[in-house]
C-alpha positions as CSV (number, residue, x, y, z in Angstrom):
1,M,0.0,0.0,0.0
2,A,1.5,3.3,-1.0
3,V,1.3,6.4,1.2
4,D,1.6,9.9,-0.1
5,V,2.1,12.6,2.6
6,T,2.3,16.3,1.9
7,T,3.1,19.0,4.4
8,S,3.5,22.7,4.1
9,L,4.8,25.5,6.3
10,I,4.5,29.3,5.9
11,I,7.6,31.1,6.9
12,D,6.8,34.8,7.4
13,R,10.2,36.1,6.1
14,P,11.5,37.4,2.8
15,R,12.6,34.6,0.4
16,H,16.2,35.8,0.3
17,L,16.5,35.5,4.1
18,V,15.0,32.0,4.1
19,A,17.2,30.9,1.2
20,S,20.3,32.3,2.9
21,F,19.5,30.6,6.2
22,A,18.7,27.2,4.6
23,A,21.8,27.3,2.3
24,N,24.2,27.8,5.3
25,P,25.3,24.3,6.5
26,D,25.8,25.7,10.0
27,N,22.0,26.1,10.3
28,V,21.1,22.6,9.2
29,P,20.8,21.2,12.8
30,V,18.2,23.9,13.5
31,W,15.8,22.9,10.8
32,Y,16.6,19.2,10.1
33,V,15.8,17.0,13.1
34,N,18.0,14.1,12.0
35,I,21.2,16.2,11.7
36,K,22.9,16.6,15.0
37,S,25.9,18.7,13.9
38,V,27.9,20.0,11.0
39,E,31.7,20.5,11.1
40,W,33.5,22.4,8.4
41,K,36.6,20.6,7.1
42,T,37.8,23.8,5.3
43,T,37.7,27.6,5.8
44,I,34.1,28.5,6.7
45,G,32.2,29.8,3.7
46,F,34.3,28.3,1.0
47,L,34.3,24.7,-0.4
48,G,37.0,23.7,-2.8
49,A,37.6,20.5,-4.7
50,D,39.2,18.7,-1.8
51,D,37.2,20.3,1.0
52,G,33.9,19.4,2.6
53,L,31.7,19.1,5.6
54,H,31.4,16.3,8.3
55,V,27.7,15.8,9.1
56,L,26.6,13.8,12.1
57,H,23.4,12.1,11.1
58,D,20.9,10.4,13.4
59,P,18.4,8.4,11.3
60,A,16.2,7.9,14.3
61,G,15.8,11.6,14.9
62,K,16.7,11.5,18.5
């Protein structure tokens, strides 16, 4: 049996502020319950070819 779930949320802020917040990896633990932390492996704000992020993920959402 297939289940199709749709949710929506109204964020009363300008789109550019919401996009800026959501695009910053430091903010991911604030809005994504399964992500516990994000650690930069490079200079904050710049990702090069050999750089990246370490993300601590909790699939149970605890």
